[in-house]
DRENTI-53793 format. One record per atom (N, C-alpha, C): z, y, x; atom name. Coordinates in Angstrom, 1 decimal. Atoms other than C-alpha are relative to their C-alpha. Example, Ala and Ser with C-alpha at 12.3 -4.5 7.8 and 13.67 -1.06 7.14 Angstrom:
! DRENTI-53793
((0.0; -1.2; 0.9); 'N')
((7.8; -4.5; 12.3); 'CA')
((0.0; 1.2; 0.9); 'C')
((0.0; -1.1; -0.9); 'N')
((7.1; -1.1; 13.7); 'CA')
((0.8; 1.1; -0.8); 'C')
END
This chain:
! DRENTI-53793
((0.2; 1.3; -1.0); 'N')
((-4.1; 42.7; 6.5); 'CA')
((0.7; -1.3; -0.4); 'C')
((-1.0; 1.2; 0.4); 'N')
((-2.9; 39.1; 5.7); 'CA')
((1.0; 0.0; 1.1); 'C')
((-0.9; 0.1; -1.2); 'N')
((-1.5; 38.8; 9.2); 'CA')
((1.5; 0.7; -0.2); 'C')
((-1.3; -0.7; -0.2); 'N')
((1.1; 41.6; 8.6); 'CA')
((0.5; -0.3; -1.2); 'C')
((-0.7; 0.2; 0.9); 'N')
((1.6; 40.7; 5.2); 'CA')
((0.9; -1.4; 0.1); 'C')
((-0.5; 1.3; 0.0); 'N')
((2.4; 36.9; 5.8); 'CA')
((0.9; 0.0; 1.3); 'C')
((-1.0; -0.2; -1.2); 'N')
((4.3; 37.8; 9.3); 'CA')
((-0.1; -1.4; 0.9); 'C')
((0.0; 1.0; -0.9); 'N')
((5.3; 35.1; 11.6); 'CA')
((0.9; -1.0; -0.2); 'C')
((-0.9; 0.9; 0.1); 'N')
((7.2; 31.9; 11.5); 'CA')
((1.3; 0.0; 0.7); 'C')
((-1.2; -0.2; -1.0); 'N')
((10.6; 30.9; 12.9); 'CA')
((0.0; 0.0; 1.4); 'C')
((0.2; 0.1; -1.4); 'N')
((9.0; 30.4; 16.3); 'CA')
((-0.5; 0.9; 0.5); 'C')
((0.6; -1.1; -0.6); 'N')
((7.5; 33.7; 16.4); 'CA')
((-1.7; 0.0; -0.1); 'C')
((1.3; 0.2; 0.1); 'N')
((3.9; 32.3; 15.9); 'CA')
((-0.4; 0.7; -1.2); 'C')
((0.7; -0.5; 1.4); 'N')
((1.5; 34.1; 13.2); 'CA')
((0.0; -1.2; -0.9); 'C')
((0.0; 1.0; 1.2); 'N')
((1.5; 32.2; 10.0); 'CA')
((-1.4; 0.0; -0.3); 'C')
((1.4; 0.0; 0.3); 'N')
((-2.3; 33.2; 9.8); 'CA')
((-0.7; 0.1; 1.5); 'C')
((0.8; 0.2; -1.1); 'N')
((-4.7; 31.7; 12.5); 'CA')
((-0.9; 1.3; 0.1); 'C')
((0.9; -0.8; -0.3); 'N')
((-7.4; 33.7; 14.2); 'CA')
((-1.0; -0.1; -1.4); 'C')
((1.0; 0.0; 1.0); 'N')
((-10.0; 34.7; 11.6); 'CA')
((-1.2; -1.1; 0.1); 'C')
((1.0; 1.0; -0.3); 'N')
((-12.6; 32.0; 11.0); 'CA')
((-1.2; 0.8; 0.3); 'C')
((1.2; -0.7; -0.2); 'N')
((-16.3; 32.6; 11.6); 'CA')
((-0.6; 0.6; -1.1); 'C')
((0.5; -0.5; 1.4); 'N')
((-16.7; 33.4; 7.9); 'CA')
((0.8; 1.4; -0.1); 'C')
((-1.0; -1.1; 0.0); 'N')
((-14.2; 36.2; 8.6); 'CA')
((1.3; -0.2; -1.0); 'C')
((-1.1; 0.4; 0.7); 'N')
((-11.7; 34.5; 6.4); 'CA')
((1.2; -0.4; 0.7); 'C')
((-1.2; 0.4; -0.6); 'N')
((-8.1; 34.0; 7.3); 'CA')
((0.3; -1.5; -0.2); 'C')
((-0.6; 1.0; 0.1); 'N')
((-6.5; 30.6; 7.8); 'CA')
((1.2; -0.3; 0.4); 'C')
((-1.5; 0.2; -0.6); 'N')
((-3.0; 29.2; 8.2); 'CA')
((-0.1; -0.5; 1.4); 'C')
((-0.1; 0.8; -1.3); 'N')
((-1.9; 28.3; 11.5); 'CA')
((0.4; -1.5; -0.3); 'C')
((-0.6; 1.4; 0.2); 'N')
((-1.5; 24.6; 12.1); 'CA')
((1.3; -0.2; 0.0); 'C')
((-1.5; 0.1; 0.3); 'N')
((2.1; 25.2; 12.3); 'CA')
((0.6; 0.0; -1.2); 'C')
((-0.5; -0.4; 1.4); 'N')
((2.5; 26.0; 8.7); 'CA')
((-0.4; -1.2; -0.6); 'C')
((0.3; 1.4; 0.9); 'N')
((2.7; 22.7; 6.3); 'CA')
((0.9; 0.2; -1.0); 'C')
((-0.6; 0.2; 1.1); 'N')
((4.1; 21.7; 3.3); 'CA')
((0.9; -1.4; -0.2); 'C')
((-0.8; 1.3; 0.0); 'N')
((6.7; 18.9; 2.0); 'CA')
((-1.2; -1.3; -0.2); 'C')
((1.1; 0.9; 0.0); 'N')
((3.3; 17.1; 1.0); 'CA')
((-0.3; -0.6; 1.4); 'C')
((0.6; 0.4; -1.4); 'N')
((2.2; 17.1; 4.8); 'CA')
((0.9; -0.7; 0.6); 'C')
((-1.1; 0.7; -0.8); 'N')
((5.4; 15.7; 5.9); 'CA')
((0.0; -1.2; -0.7); 'C')
((0.0; 1.3; 0.9); 'N')
((5.3; 13.1; 3.0); 'CA')
((-1.0; -0.8; 0.6); 'C')
((1.1; 0.7; -0.3); 'N')
((1.9; 12.2; 4.0); 'CA')
((0.1; -0.7; 1.4); 'C')
((0.1; 0.5; -1.2); 'N')
((2.7; 11.8; 7.6); 'CA')
((1.1; -1.1; 0.1); 'C')
((-1.2; 1.1; 0.1); 'N')
((5.9; 9.7; 6.9); 'CA')
((-0.9; -1.4; -0.4); 'C')
((0.8; 1.0; 0.4); 'N')
((3.6; 7.5; 4.7); 'CA')
((-0.8; -0.8; 1.1); 'C')
((1.0; 0.6; -1.2); 'N')
((1.2; 6.9; 7.7); 'CA')
((0.7; -0.7; 0.9); 'C')
((-0.8; 0.8; -0.8); 'N')
((3.9; 6.1; 9.9); 'CA')
((0.4; -1.3; -0.4); 'C')
((-0.7; 1.2; 0.7); 'N')
((5.6; 3.7; 7.6); 'CA')
((-1.2; -1.2; -0.2); 'C')
((1.0; 1.1; 0.2); 'N')
((2.2; 1.7; 7.5); 'CA')
((-0.3; -0.7; 1.3); 'C')
((0.2; 1.1; -1.2); 'N')
((2.4; 0.7; 11.1); 'CA')
((1.5; -0.5; 0.4); 'C')
((-1.3; 0.3; -0.3); 'N')
((6.1; 0.2; 11.0); 'CA')
((0.6; -1.4; -0.5); 'C')
((-0.8; 1.2; 0.5); 'N')
((8.3; -2.9; 10.6); 'CA')
((0.5; 0.2; -1.5); 'C')
((-0.5; 0.0; 1.6); 'N')
((9.6; -3.5; 6.9); 'CA')
((1.2; 1.0; 0.1); 'C')
((-1.2; -0.7; 0.3); 'N')
((12.9; -2.1; 7.6); 'CA')
((-0.2; 1.5; 0.3); 'C')
((0.3; -1.2; -0.2); 'N')
((11.6; 1.1; 9.4); 'CA')
((-0.7; 0.5; -1.0); 'C')
((0.6; -0.4; 1.0); 'N')
((9.2; 1.5; 7.0); 'CA')
((0.5; 0.3; -1.3); 'C')
((-1.0; -0.3; 1.4); 'N')
((11.7; 1.4; 4.0); 'CA')
((0.5; 1.2; 0.3); 'C')
((-0.8; -1.2; -0.3); 'N')
((13.6; 4.1; 5.9); 'CA')
((-1.0; 1.1; 0.1); 'C')
((1.1; -0.9; 0.0); 'N')
((10.6; 6.2; 6.5); 'CA')
((-0.4; 0.4; -1.6); 'C')
((0.4; -0.2; 1.3); 'N')
((9.5; 5.9; 2.7); 'CA')
((1.2; 0.6; -0.8); 'C')
((-1.1; -0.7; 0.6); 'N')
((13.1; 6.9; 1.6); 'CA')
((0.2; 1.4; 0.4); 'C')
((-0.2; -1.6; -0.5); 'N')
((13.1; 9.7; 3.8); 'CA')
((-0.9; 1.0; -0.8); 'C')
((1.0; -0.7; 0.8); 'N')
((9.7; 10.8; 2.2); 'CA')
((0.3; 0.3; -1.4); 'C')
((-0.3; 0.0; 1.3); 'N')
((10.9; 10.1; -1.2); 'CA')
((1.1; 1.0; -0.4); 'C')
((-1.1; -1.1; 0.3); 'N')
((13.9; 12.6; -0.7); 'CA')
((-0.6; 1.4; 0.0); 'C')
((0.4; -1.1; 0.2); 'N')
((11.4; 15.1; -0.6); 'CA')
((-0.5; 0.6; -1.2); 'C')
((0.5; -0.1; 1.7); 'N')
((10.2; 14.7; -4.3); 'CA')
((1.0; 0.5; -0.6); 'C')
((-1.0; -0.9; 1.1); 'N')
((11.7; 17.3; -6.5); 'CA')
((-0.7; 0.2; -1.3); 'C')
((0.6; -0.2; 1.3); 'N')
((9.2; 17.0; -9.5); 'CA')
((-1.4; -0.3; 0.2); 'C')
((1.6; 0.3; 0.1); 'N')
((5.5; 16.8; -10.5); 'CA')
((-0.6; 1.1; 1.2); 'C')
((0.6; -0.8; -1.1); 'N')
((3.4; 18.0; -7.4); 'CA')
((-0.8; 1.2; -0.9); 'C')
((0.8; -1.2; 0.5); 'N')
((2.1; 21.7; -7.8); 'CA')
((0.5; 0.4; -1.5); 'C')
((-0.4; -0.6; 1.3); 'N')
((4.2; 22.2; -11.0); 'CA')
((0.1; 1.5; -0.1); 'C')
((-0.1; -1.4; 0.1); 'N')
((5.0; 25.7; -10.2); 'CA')
((-1.0; 1.0; 0.4); 'C')
((1.2; -0.9; -0.4); 'N')
((1.6; 26.9; -9.2); 'CA')
((-0.8; 0.2; -1.3); 'C')
((0.8; -0.4; 1.4); 'N')
((-0.1; 28.7; -12.2); 'CA')
((-1.5; -0.1; 0.1); 'C')
((1.3; 0.4; -0.2); 'N')
((-3.7; 28.2; -10.7); 'CA')
((-0.4; -1.3; -0.4); 'C')
((0.4; 1.6; 0.6); 'N')
((-5.5; 25.3; -12.2); 'CA')
((-0.6; -0.7; 1.4); 'C')
((0.7; 0.7; -0.9); 'N')
((-7.0; 24.4; -8.6); 'CA')
((0.7; -1.2; 0.2); 'C')
((-0.8; 1.3; -0.3); 'N')
((-4.1; 21.6; -8.1); 'CA')
((-0.8; -1.0; -0.9); 'C')
((0.2; 0.8; 1.2); 'N')
((-5.3; 19.9; -11.3); 'CA')
((-1.4; -0.3; 0.1); 'C')
((1.3; 0.1; 0.3); 'N')
((-9.0; 20.8; -11.4); 'CA')
((-0.6; -0.5; 1.5); 'C')
((0.4; 0.5; -1.5); 'N')
((-9.4; 19.7; -7.5); 'CA')
((0.3; -1.3; 0.1); 'C')
((-0.3; 1.4; -0.3); 'N')
((-7.7; 16.3; -8.0); 'CA')
((1.2; 0.3; 0.9); 'C')
((-1.2; 0.1; -1.0); 'N')
((-4.8; 17.4; -5.7); 'CA')
((1.1; -0.4; -0.6); 'C')
((-1.0; 0.4; 0.5); 'N')
((-2.2; 17.0; -8.2); 'CA')
((0.1; -1.8; -0.2); 'C')
((0.0; 1.5; 0.4); 'N')
((-3.3; 13.5; -9.2); 'CA')
((0.2; -0.9; 1.4); 'C')
((0.0; 0.6; -1.3); 'N')
((-3.8; 12.5; -5.4); 'CA')
((1.6; 0.0; 0.4); 'C')
((-1.4; 0.0; -0.5); 'N')
((-0.2; 13.5; -4.5); 'CA')
((0.9; -0.8; -0.9); 'C')
((-0.6; 0.9; 1.2); 'N')
((1.2; 11.9; -7.7); 'CA')
((0.0; -1.3; 0.4); 'C')
((0.1; 1.5; -0.2); 'N')
((-0.3; 8.6; -6.9); 'CA')
((0.5; -0.4; 1.5); 'C')
((-0.5; 0.3; -1.3); 'N')
((0.8; 8.9; -3.2); 'CA')
((1.6; -0.3; -0.2); 'C')
((-1.3; -0.2; 0.2); 'N')
((4.4; 9.5; -4.3); 'CA')
((0.4; -1.5; -0.7); 'C')
((-0.2; 1.3; 0.7); 'N')
((4.0; 6.7; -6.9); 'CA')
((0.0; -1.5; 0.7); 'C')
((0.1; 1.2; -1.0); 'N')
((2.8; 4.1; -4.2); 'CA')
((1.1; 0.0; 0.6); 'C')
((-1.1; 0.3; -0.9); 'N')
((5.6; 4.8; -1.8); 'CA')
((1.3; -0.5; -0.9); 'C')
((-0.9; 0.6; 1.3); 'N')
((8.1; 4.4; -5.1); 'CA')
((0.0; -1.2; 0.0); 'C')
((0.1; 1.5; 0.4); 'N')
((6.8; 1.3; -5.9); 'CA')
((0.3; -1.0; 1.1); 'C')
((-0.5; 0.8; -1.2); 'N')
((6.8; -0.1; -2.5); 'CA')
((1.4; -0.3; 0.3); 'C')
((-1.3; -0.1; -0.1); 'N')
((10.4; 0.7; -2.1); 'CA')
((0.9; -0.7; -0.7); 'C')
((-0.9; 0.8; 1.2); 'N')
((11.6; -0.6; -5.3); 'CA')
((-0.3; -1.3; -0.1); 'C')
((0.7; 1.5; -0.1); 'N')
((9.6; -3.8; -4.9); 'CA')
((0.9; -0.5; 1.2); 'C')
((-0.8; 0.6; -1.2); 'N')
((11.2; -4.3; -1.4); 'CA')
((1.5; 0.0; -0.3); 'C')
((-1.6; -0.2; 0.4); 'N')
((14.8; -3.2; -2.5); 'CA')
((0.2; -1.4; -1.0); 'C')
((-0.1; 1.1; 0.9); 'N')
((14.5; -5.9; -5.5); 'CA')
((-0.3; -1.3; 0.7); 'C')
((0.4; 1.2; -0.4); 'N')
((12.6; -8.6; -3.8); 'CA')
((0.5; -0.5; 1.4); 'C')
((-0.4; 0.4; -1.1); 'N')
((13.7; -8.6; -0.4); 'CA')
((1.3; 0.5; 0.7); 'C')
((-1.3; -0.6; -0.5); 'N')
((16.9; -6.5; 0.3); 'CA')
((1.1; -0.2; -1.3); 'C')
((-1.0; 0.3; 1.2); 'N')
((18.4; -7.4; -3.3); 'CA')
((0.9; 1.1; -0.1); 'C')
((-0.6; -1.4; 0.0); 'N')
((19.4; -3.7; -3.6); 'CA')
((-0.3; 0.6; -1.3); 'C')
((0.4; -0.6; 1.4); 'N')
((19.0; -2.9; -7.3); 'CA')
((0.0; 1.9; -0.1); 'C')
((-0.4; -1.1; 0.2); 'N')
((20.6; 0.5; -6.9); 'CA')
((-1.0; 0.9; 0.8); 'C')
((0.9; -0.8; -0.6); 'N')
((18.1; 1.6; -4.2); 'CA')
((-1.4; -0.2; -0.6); 'C')
((1.5; 0.1; 0.8); 'N')
((15.1; 0.1; -6.4); 'CA')
((0.1; 1.1; -1.1); 'C')
((-0.1; -1.2; 1.2); 'N')
((16.3; 2.3; -9.4); 'CA')
((0.0; 1.5; 0.8); 'C')
((0.2; -1.6; -0.5); 'N')
((16.7; 5.3; -7.2); 'CA')
((-1.4; 0.3; 0.4); 'C')
((1.2; -0.4; -0.5); 'N')
((13.4; 5.0; -5.7); 'CA')
((-1.0; 0.0; -1.0); 'C')
((0.9; -0.1; 1.1); 'N')
((11.7; 4.4; -9.0); 'CA')
((0.2; 1.3; -0.8); 'C')
((-0.3; -1.3; 0.4); 'N')
((13.5; 7.3; -10.3); 'CA')
((-0.6; 1.2; 0.7); 'C')
((0.5; -1.1; -0.9); 'N')
((12.3; 9.6; -7.6); 'CA')
((-1.4; 0.0; -0.2); 'C')
((1.5; 0.1; 0.1); 'N')
((8.7; 8.3; -8.1); 'CA')
((-0.4; 0.5; -1.4); 'C')
((0.2; -0.6; 1.3); 'N')
((9.0; 9.2; -11.8); 'CA')
((0.1; 1.4; -0.3); 'C')
((-0.1; -1.4; 0.1); 'N')
((9.9; 12.7; -11.0); 'CA')
((-1.4; 0.6; 0.3); 'C')
((1.3; -0.5; -0.3); 'N')
((6.3; 13.1; -9.4); 'CA')
((-1.0; -0.6; -1.2); 'C')
((1.0; 0.5; 1.0); 'N')
((4.6; 10.8; -12.1); 'CA')
((0.7; -0.7; -1.1); 'C')
((-0.8; 0.5; 1.1); 'N')
((6.5; 10.4; -15.2); 'CA')
((-0.5; -1.1; -0.8); 'C')
((0.5; 1.0; 0.7); 'N')
((4.2; 8.2; -17.0); 'CA')
((-0.4; -1.3; 0.5); 'C')
((0.4; 1.4; -0.8); 'N')
((3.9; 5.5; -14.4); 'CA')
((0.5; -1.2; -0.8); 'C')
((-0.5; 1.5; 0.5); 'N')
((4.4; 2.1; -16.2); 'CA')
((0.7; -0.7; 0.8); 'C')
((-0.5; 1.0; -0.8); 'N')
((4.9; 0.2; -13.4); 'CA')
((1.2; 0.6; 0.7); 'C')
((-1.6; -0.5; -0.5); 'N')
((7.8; 2.6; -12.0); 'CA')
((1.1; -0.2; -1.1); 'C')
((-0.9; 0.3; 1.1); 'N')
((9.2; 2.4; -15.5); 'CA')
((0.5; -1.6; 0.0); 'C')
((-0.2; 1.7; 0.0); 'N')
((9.0; -1.5; -15.2); 'CA')
((1.0; -0.3; 1.2); 'C')
((-0.5; 0.3; -1.2); 'N')
((10.4; -1.5; -11.7); 'CA')
((1.6; 0.7; -0.3); 'C')
((-1.5; -0.7; 0.4); 'N')
((13.4; 0.9; -12.9); 'CA')
((0.7; -1.0; -0.8); 'C')
((-0.8; 0.9; 1.2); 'N')
((14.3; -1.3; -15.8); 'CA')
((0.3; -1.5; 0.6); 'C')
((-0.3; 1.2; -0.8); 'N')
((13.9; -4.5; -13.5); 'CA')
((1.4; 0.1; 0.9); 'C')
((-1.2; -0.4; -0.9); 'N')
((16.5; -2.7; -11.1); 'CA')
((1.5; -0.1; -0.9); 'C')
((-1.1; -0.1; 0.8); 'N')
((18.7; -2.0; -14.2); 'CA')
((0.4; -1.4; -0.5); 'C')
((-0.3; 1.6; 0.2); 'N')
((18.5; -5.6; -15.4); 'CA')
((0.7; -0.6; 1.3); 'C')
((-0.6; 0.5; -1.3); 'N')
((19.4; -6.8; -11.9); 'CA')
((1.5; 0.3; 0.1); 'C')
((-1.3; -0.4; -0.3); 'N')
((22.4; -4.7; -11.7); 'CA')
((1.1; -0.6; -1.2); 'C')
((-0.8; 0.8; 0.9); 'N')
((23.6; -6.4; -14.9); 'CA')
((0.8; 1.2; -1.2); 'C')
((-0.6; -1.1; 0.6); 'N')
((24.8; -3.0; -16.6); 'CA')
((-0.5; 0.1; -1.4); 'C')
((0.6; 0.2; 1.3); 'N')
((24.2; -3.4; -20.5); 'CA')
((-0.1; 1.6; -0.4); 'C')
((0.1; -1.6; 0.4); 'N')
((24.9; 0.5; -20.8); 'CA')
((-1.4; 0.6; 0.8); 'C')
((1.0; -0.4; -0.9); 'N')
((22.5; 1.4; -17.7); 'CA')
((-1.4; -0.6; -0.5); 'C')
((1.0; 0.5; 0.5); 'N')
((19.9; -0.9; -19.2); 'CA')
((-0.6; 0.7; -1.1); 'C')
((0.1; -1.0; 1.2); 'N')
((20.1; 0.8; -22.3); 'CA')
((-0.5; 1.3; 0.1); 'C')
((0.4; -1.3; -0.2); 'N')
((19.6; 4.1; -21.0); 'CA')
((-1.3; 0.2; 0.8); 'C')
((1.2; 0.0; -0.5); 'N')
((16.9; 3.3; -18.6); 'CA')
((-1.3; -0.3; -1.1); 'C')
((0.9; 0.4; 1.0); 'N')
((15.0; 1.6; -21.5); 'CA')
((-0.2; 1.4; -1.2); 'C')
((0.0; -1.1; 1.1); 'N')
((15.8; 4.6; -24.0); 'CA')
((-0.9; 1.1; 0.7); 'C')
((1.0; -1.0; -0.8); 'N')
((14.4; 7.1; -21.3); 'CA')
((-1.5; -0.4; 0.0); 'C')
((1.2; 0.5; 0.1); 'N')
((11.3; 4.9; -21.0); 'CA')
((-0.8; 0.5; -1.3); 'C')
((0.6; -0.1; 1.6); 'N')
((10.7; 4.9; -24.9); 'CA')
((-0.1; 1.6; -0.2); 'C')
((0.0; -1.3; 0.2); 'N')
((11.3; 8.7; -24.9); 'CA')
((-1.2; 0.6; 0.8); 'C')
((1.3; -0.6; -0.9); 'N')
((8.6; 9.6; -22.0); 'CA')
((-1.2; -0.7; -0.5); 'C')
((1.1; 0.6; 0.5); 'N')
((6.2; 7.1; -23.3); 'CA')
((-0.4; 0.3; -1.3); 'C')
((0.4; -0.7; 1.4); 'N')
((6.2; 8.5; -27.1); 'CA')
((-0.5; 1.1; 0.4); 'C')
((0.7; -1.2; -0.3); 'N')
((5.5; 11.8; -25.4); 'CA')
((-1.3; 0.1; 0.7); 'C')
((1.0; 0.1; -0.9); 'N')
((2.6; 10.7; -23.5); 'CA')
((-1.3; 0.3; -1.1); 'C')
((1.2; -0.4; 1.0); 'N')
((-0.4; 12.4; -25.5); 'CA')
((-1.3; -0.4; 0.5); 'C')
((1.3; 0.0; -1.1); 'N')
((-3.1; 11.5; -22.7); 'CA')
((-0.4; -1.6; -0.8); 'C')
((0.6; 1.0; 0.6); 'N')
((-3.5; 8.0; -24.9); 'CA')
((-0.9; -0.1; -1.0); 'C')
((0.7; 0.1; 1.3); 'N')
((-6.1; 7.3; -27.3); 'CA')
((0.6; -0.2; -1.3); 'C')
((-0.5; 0.2; 1.2); 'N')
((-5.2; 7.5; -31.0); 'CA')
((0.2; -1.7; -0.3); 'C')
((-0.2; 1.2; 0.3); 'N')
((-3.9; 4.2; -32.1); 'CA')
((0.4; -1.1; 1.1); 'C')
((-0.5; 1.0; -1.0); 'N')
((-3.2; 2.6; -28.6); 'CA')
((1.6; 0.2; 0.2); 'C')
((-1.4; 0.0; 0.2); 'N')
((0.3; 1.5; -28.3); 'CA')
((0.3; 0.7; 1.3); 'C')
((-0.6; -0.9; -1.2); 'N')
((2.4; 3.8; -26.1); 'CA')
((1.2; -0.8; 0.7); 'C')
((-1.2; 0.9; -1.1); 'N')
((5.2; 1.0; -24.9); 'CA')
((-0.7; -1.2; 0.4); 'C')
((0.4; 1.1; -0.7); 'N')
((4.3; -1.4; -22.6); 'CA')
((0.6; -1.3; -0.4); 'C')
((-0.6; 1.2; 0.7); 'N')
((4.8; -5.0; -23.9); 'CA')
((0.9; -0.5; 1.0); 'C')
((-0.9; 0.8; -1.0); 'N')
((6.2; -6.3; -20.5); 'CA')
((1.3; 0.8; -0.1); 'C')
((-1.2; -0.7; -0.1); 'N')
((8.9; -3.5; -20.7); 'CA')
((0.7; -0.4; -1.2); 'C')
((-0.4; 0.6; 0.9); 'N')
((9.5; -4.6; -24.1); 'CA')
((0.8; -1.3; 0.1); 'C')
((-0.4; 1.4; -0.1); 'N')
((9.9; -8.1; -23.3); 'CA')
((1.2; -0.2; 1.2); 'C')
((-1.2; -0.2; -0.8); 'N')
((12.2; -7.4; -20.2); 'CA')
((1.1; 0.2; -0.5); 'C')
((-1.3; -0.6; 0.5); 'N')
((14.7; -5.4; -22.2); 'CA')
((0.4; -1.0; -1.0); 'C')
((-0.4; 0.8; 1.3); 'N')
((14.6; -7.8; -25.3); 'CA')
((0.8; -1.4; 0.8); 'C')
((-0.3; 1.2; -0.8); 'N')
((15.1; -10.8; -22.7); 'CA')
((1.6; 0.3; 0.4); 'C')
((-1.4; -0.4; -0.5); 'N')
((18.2; -9.0; -21.2); 'CA')
((0.8; 0.1; -1.2); 'C')
((-0.9; -0.2; 1.3); 'N')
((19.6; -8.1; -24.7); 'CA')
((0.4; -1.3; -0.4); 'C')
((-0.2; 1.7; 0.3); 'N')
((19.2; -12.0; -25.5); 'CA')
((1.0; -0.4; 0.9); 'C')
((-0.8; 0.6; -0.7); 'N')
((20.9; -13.0; -22.7); 'CA')
((1.5; 0.4; 0.0); 'C')
((-1.4; -0.4; 0.2); 'N')
((23.8; -10.7; -23.2); 'CA')
((0.7; -0.5; -1.2); 'C')
((-0.4; 0.7; 1.6); 'N')
((24.2; -12.0; -27.1); 'CA')
((0.4; -1.3; 0.4); 'C')
((-0.3; 1.6; -0.2); 'N')
((24.1; -15.6; -25.6); 'CA')
((1.2; -0.3; 1.0); 'C')
((-1.0; 0.0; -0.9); 'N')
((26.7; -15.1; -22.9); 'CA')
((1.2; 0.1; -0.5); 'C')
((-1.2; -0.1; 0.4); 'N')
((30.3; -15.9; -23.8); 'CA')
((0.7; 1.2; 0.7); 'C')
((-0.9; -0.9; -0.4); 'N')
((32.6; -13.0; -23.4); 'CA')
((1.0; 0.0; 0.8); 'C')
END
């Protein structure tokens, strides 16, 4: 019996709800996932002022620890589009925080952190790589810029989802990197 196997939550309420009309068990509405919490925080952020919205999105991004559903052996997360939807939700939240951190708060470390969190869920996001490199350039550390660019190149070259012959390296990212390196050469030491 599923009820006996799954037991009760910390509040003593059964993890499974009463049987549905078709005699299948369902989870109690009290049971949720980090993704449920993430979705709720994103929804709250949509109606909040910029500062509160940013705080909510940062809190949501702290829940991200990798590609959604990566540890599930079943194919349903990918086949059902769940992985894609979750990765895009994380990507959008990370891009929002990174852009605000760079453009409004002048906080490149927050921008880089946010982009890096988003890349945990969506490692091939060119926009997140671009924002992360922009943050590194804004911080002005040549070694950090080099490390971020090298990481991007490694990830981009490992992306086997692109058609044969299509460039794997984004030209805007290359231009941003080369522009920074040129400025480093032209500045007196």
